[in-house]
N, C-alpha and C positions, 0 to 999 in steps of 0.2 A: 553147505550143510544140508543134509537130506534127512528130515524127520517127518514121517507121514502124519503124526499127531498134530492137531491144532491146539495151541495153548488156550486154556480158559481165561488166563490173566497174564499180563506181562507188566512188570515194573521195570522202567528203563531210565536212563540218564541220571543215574545215582552213583553213590559210593556204597556198595553193598558188601559188608564184611560177612563172609560166608563161614568163617571159622579160623582158628589160629593157624592151622596148616594151609588152609585153602586161600586165605587172603581176600583181596578186593576184586569185585567184578562190577561192570556197569549196569548189568540187567539180570533179571531172573524171570523165567517162564514157569507158570504153574499149570498143572493139569490134574483134575480130580482131587484137589486139595493138597497135592504134594508137589515138591520141586521137580519140574521136568528137566530143566537145563539152566545153566548160568553162563554168562559170557558177555560179549560186547552188545551194545544196544542194537546194532545192525543185525547181528546174528539172532538175537532173541526176537526182534520184530519180524524176522522172516518166518516165525512160527505163528504169526497172527492170522486168524481166520475171520469170517464175517461175524462171528459171535464173541470174539475175544475182547475182553475188557482190557484197556490199556491205561496205565497210570504213569504220568511223567513225574519223576521224583525231583526234578528241577535241581539236580546236583546234591540233594540231601543225603545224609548218612543213614544207612539201614543196617540192621543186624538180625540174627535169629531172635525170636521172641525170648525175653529174659525168663529165667527159671528161678523162682524164689525157693531156696532149699529147705526153708523152715519158717512157717508162719501158722497162724490159727485163723483160718478163713472165716469160719462162722463167727468167732469172737470179734474178728476185725470188722465184719459187717455190723454186728450187733452193737459194738462199742462206739460206732460212728454216731449212735444216738445218745450216748452218755455225756455227762459233763466232761469237757476237755480240761484235764488237769496237767497237761504237758507244760514244760517250762516256757514254751513259746506263747501259750494261751494264758498261763497263770504263773508268772515269774515270782510272785510274792505270795505269802500266806494270806494277806488281805485280799488279793485278787482271786485266790482260790476259794476262800470262804464267801466272797461276794458272788462268785459264779454258782456256788452251791445254794446260797440264799435265793438267787434269782430262779434257779430251777425249783426250789421248794415252793416259791410263790405260785408256780404254774402247776404244781403237782397236788392232787387231793391229799389231805392230811392222812397220814398212815401209809401212803404209797412209798415204795422204795426209791431211793435216789442212789445212783451209782456213778462213780467218776473214776478216771484212770489216767495215769501218766506222770504223776509227780516224781521228782527226784530230790530227796532232802538236801543233797549236797548243793543243788542249784537253787533251792528256795532261799529267800533273803534271811530266813531264820537259821538256816544251816541245820535244821533238825526235822524229824518226822512231825507232821501234824498230830494232834492228840484228840481224844474223844471230846474234850471240852471245846476245842476249836470247832469241831464239827457240830457239837450241841448248840453253840452260839449261832451257827449258820442255819441250822435246820432242826430246831428243838422238837418239832411235831412229826418228823419223818425219820424212818430208819435210813442210815447212810452207810455205805461201804465205799471207801476211797482206796483204790489199789495203786501201789507204787508202779512205776513204769515196767518193772521186771515181772510183775504179777506174783512174786513170791512173798511179798509183804503187803499188808492191807491195814487200814485204820477203820474201826467201826465206832459209831457214836453210841451214846447210852441207850437210845431207843433200839438200835440193832442188837446190841449186846443183851438187852432185856428180852427181846423176842426170841433170841437164840438160847436163852437160859444160861448165858455165860456169866459167871461170877468169879470172885477171887478164889473161891473154893473149887472151881472147875478143874478136874485133872488135865494136865497138859498132854495132848495126844502125842504118841510116838512120832518123831520126825516133825514136831511142831514147836512153836514158841507162843506163849501168851504174855504180853508185856505188862509189867507192874512198875509203878513208881511209888515208893514209900508204902508198899503193900497194897496199893489200890490199882485197879485196872486202868491203864492209860489208853486203851483202845487198840494198841498195836497187836497184830496177829501175824504170824509167819508160817509159811509152808502148810503142813497138814492142819494147823489150828484154824486156818481160814475156812476150812470145810464146816466148822461149827456154825459159822454165820450163814454160809451158803445153804445149809440144810434147812434154815428157817425162811429162805426166800421162795417165792413162787416158782414152780417149774417152768422151764422154757417150753413154749408150745411148738408144735410142728410148723405152723405158719411162721413163727418168729425165726426158727432155724432156717427155713427155706429163704425167707427174706434176707437173713444174714448172709447166706451163701451167695445170693444174687447181688446184693448191694456191695459186698466185699469183692466179689469177682469182677464186677463192672469197674470198680475203682482200680483194681490191678490192671485191667486192660488199658485204662487211661494212662498208665505209667509204662506201657510196653511190656508188661509181664503177662505171659500167656500160659504159664504152668506154675504150679506151686505144690508144696507138700502141706497138707493140714496136719499139724504136728501132734495133736492129741485128740483124735476123734473119740467121743464118749465123755469128754471132760465136763460138758455142760449138762447133758441129759441122757447119758448112757447110750445103749445100742440104738435108740431111736434116731440118733444122728446119722447112722448108716441109711436108714429109711429116708430121712430128709434129703440126703445126697442123691439117692436113687430117684426120688420124686422130683427133685430139682432137674435132674438130667432128663427124665422122660417128658417133662413139661417144658423143656427148652429154657430153663432158668439156671442152668449151670454155665456161667460165662467162660470159665477157664478150665484147663486140664488140671485135675487134682489127683494127687497120690496120697492115699489115705494111710495115716499112721494110727494104729489102734492102741488106745490106752490100755496098758497092761499092769498097772499098779494093783497090789493086793487090796481087795475090798471094793474097788471101783472098776476092775478090769472088764472090758467087753470082748476079750479074746476068746473066752469059752463059747459065748454066743456066736461069735464070728466063725469059729472053728466048726461048730455044729452046722452052720449055714454054708459051709464050703468056702468061706472067705479067707483064703490063705494068700500069702504074698504072691502077686502076679495075677490074681483073679480080676477080671474086668476087662476094660479096653483102654485105648490111649486117651480117652476123655476122663474116665473115672476108674482108677485101679487101686486095689488093695496093695499097700506098700509094706511097711514094717510094723513092728510092735515097739511101744515106748514104755520105759520105766523111768521114773524120776529118782535119781540117786543123790542129788543135793539141791541147793538153792541158787542164789545169785550172788555174784561178787560184790556188786554195789550195795546190796542189802546185807552184806556180811554173813550170808548163810551158805555160800558155796563152800564145799568141804575141802579145806586146805591141809597140807602136811605141816605148815607152820602158821602160827597165830596171825590174826589181823593186827594191823598197826594200832597201838594204844589199847589193845584188848588181849593181854597175854594168855587169858584162859579161853579165848574164842577161836576155834578153828573151823567154824561153820557148822552145818547140819548134815549128819549122815542119816539118810532117809531109811535105809534098810541094812540089816546085818549081812556080812559077806555070804554066809551060807544060803540065805534066802535069795540073794541076787543070783548066785551061781545056779541054784536050783531052778529059778524062773527062766534065766537065760537058756539053760540046757533044755528045759521043757519046750520053750518056744522054738529054739534052734532045731531040735530033733523033729518037730512037726513041720519044718520047712519054712518057717518065718525068717525074714530078714529082721534085724534089730536096729533100732535107732533110739538109743537111750540118752537121757539128759545127764550130762556130767560136765561141770564147769571147772571145779577145783581139781588140783592134782591128786587129792585124796580120792575123790570120786572117780577120776579117770583111771587111777590105779586099780580100784575095785572093779571097774567095768572091763578094762583090758584083760585082767586076770580071768574074769568070768567068760569073756569071749574066747580067750585062748583055751580054756578047759573044755568049752563046748565044741570048739573046732577040733581039738585033739581027739575027743571021744567020737565025734561024727564029722569027719573031714568034709569040707566043701570049700575049695580054694577060691570060688567066685561068689560066695554068699554076700560079701560087701556089707558086713555089719558096720554101723556108723556110730560115731560119738557126736551127739548133738551139742553144739557150742564149743566144747573142747578148749576152754579158754586158757588154761594154765598148765599145759602138758610139759613134761621134762624131756630133755634129749633122749634119755633112755626109754621113756614111754613112746616117743615118736618112732624110735627104731623098732620097737616091738609092734607098733601099728603097721609099719611097713612090712615086716616079716609075716604078719598074720593076715594081711590084706584088709585091714580095718581102715575106714575112711573118716577123716576129720570133716565135720560139717559145721563150720563156724558161721556166724552172722556178723559180717564186718561192719555193719551199721553200728554195732556196739562200740567200736573204736570212736566213731564220730559222736555218738550220744553219751557214752559212759566212760570214755577213756580217762577223763580227769577224775571221775569218781574212783576208778581203779587205783590211781596213784594215791588218792587221799586215804583209802582204806588199806592199801597194801604196800605203800612206799614206791619210790621211783623205779627201782630195778624190777620188781615183780609186776608192778602196774604197767610200765611201758613195754615190757616183753610179752604181754598177753596177746592171744589170738595171732599166732606167728605164721600167717598164711604164706609168707615168702619162703620160710624154711620148708613148709609142707610142699609147696610148688616145686622147689628145687629137689626135694626127695622123691618126686614122682607120686605123691599121695593123692593127687587129683582133687584138691580141695574145692568145694563149691561155696556158695555164699547165699545169704538171704537176710531177712529183717527181723524174724520172730514177731511180726506184727500180731497183735497191737502193742507189743513191748516197744518196738520202734515203728516209725512210719515205714510202710513198704516202698516209699519213694526210693528208687534205685540210685539216685544221683549222689546223695551223701555216702552211700555204700561204695560206689565206684570211686569217689573222691578219696575216701579213707583207704581203700586198697592201693591207690596210686601214690598217695602222699603220706599216709599214716598220721594224718592230722586229725585232732579232735575238733569238735565244733568251736572250741575256744582258740584253736590254732596250735595247741601243744603237739609236738611231734613224738609219736609213740614208737621208738626204736626204728629208725629209718631203714635199717638193713632188712626189714620185713616188708618193704614196699614191693608192689608188682608193676610190671610194665602195663601199658594200656591193653595190649593184646592178651596178656595173662589175666587181667582183671575181667575182661569180657569173656574169656574162656571159662573162668570160674563161674560166671553168671549164666552161661549157656551150656556148653558141651559137658562141663563137669557136673553141673546140676542134673543133666540127663544121666550121666554116668552113675551118680549117686542113687538114681532110681532104676538102674538097669535098663534105661531107655535110650541109650546112646545110638541105637540102630534106627530110631524113628524120629528123634528130635534133637535139638541142640546145635545143629549146623544147617546151613543152606546148601545141601548137596542133593543130587538126583535121588528120588525115592523117599526122602524125609519129608515130614509135614511142613507145609509152607506157613509156618508160624513166624511172623516178621514184625519187627518194630522199626518205625521210621522216626528219626529225631530231628530237631531243628538246629542241632549242634553236632559237629563232627567229634565223636567221642575218642577218636584216635589222634586228631591233630589240633583240636581247639585248645586255647590256653587253659591250663589246669583249673584255675579258679572258676571259669565259666561253666565247667561241668556241674559244679555244685549249685551255682546261683543262676545260671542262665540257660538251662536245658529243659525242653518240654518234649514229650512224645506227641507227635502230630498224627500218626497213623499206626494202627495195630491191625494185623491180619491174623486170623486163626484158621488154619486149614484153607488158606487162600481166599478167605472171605473177610471183607473189611468189617471189623467189630468195634472200632473206635476211630473217629475222624475229627481231628481238631484243626484241620488246615484252614 
């Protein structure tokens, strides 16, 4: 083999999965941050020069760096400092209120306490906590407890009072204010949560940057080298763009980020972005403007995803339609005509129908066969909707961690047939829709191993099998997490596979994701080494 270039780095003596079509090689050589060549250890070591760094993988499994197709990076970093209300940390209402009380004891009176992660289906009470539950835990502090999905929250009396929310408060469009016997019970859903958030202190620039760095470093520890921030502007508006740029220039942006701009009426940052020249594709491979996002419905587990048929046991509830058809179609057309890719939140089949129709009309008026508009989550699409997505070049962007975390909740609120058939990634893979995957962190943990396990087994955390015909092979699951994640960002030419010319973003695991027993993927896998552009950025060996 005759190559004049000396490699900067060589990884050898491993099982390196380069991509679904490319398969396994023993070694990879890196030059100037990109893959130079792959092949046998002997061939790659022949590229060694006096300054080449050499890493012996000792037979371990490596893959392209994982790409989380949808999470909230700033929120993930910030919520790492909140009270952990996930079922693992607080399986009972008592444990949850105890954790809140402990935080209250450490927080000056009047200071806000935030918690996130509960799922009422998994709590021992089987119900949402109430304002009274939170009042008992923290009577002298305003408290906002967010459900795992982020679409439902519980406020205590102190928080409701600060926000001026009473029984007479008008319910915002696309929102829910919970009442029991005519009295506020603390539950707020969708747009109503903004009533509380308006009374909270603004997030500072330092807090935003800290969140970017903390969240990004955590992703690297899991083998995730790229992500989509799914609603830039949601916490503090256009200043989040500045925070990302400041993080990047100061060396505090740990992972590649594809920015999705919040486009909802009243809180949109798209006009400011447009005036600044920040359209889809602007930036570089480390920080790039991606799509525009509009929320069209809520969450299935919270019974706010917009369905065509009612929720089980609630014949009058089909979820929450956030915006009327005409407004969605006008917004999508406006953004599409200005060159933006779209990545809108639609979980229920009602919202998916509204969104596909809007995409179809925009594409018919201004054709672009490679725009790759996305449907974020896309939990409950019909076969007819899938066929229309295929025809229009629309991409499903599911988060298969939802199957692991919320699958049993879907069955409880929708019944066996609808619940188990959700997030049909096997169908989409067979149709050639190139589905990607992610976590929606902090909705779910960004930990990729429950996600991979769910794709391969369709099992929930409790072991319920969610329509086994939707399983993926190991290679397909990894392809969704790498190559198709890149495809969803129009970045398939620069990342997602380990082939010459692409970035040397690499994750090394202590378990063979292609050959290890299935259950060990979930319970016995760690990321040992992560490289970004050929540089070691996480080392747990």
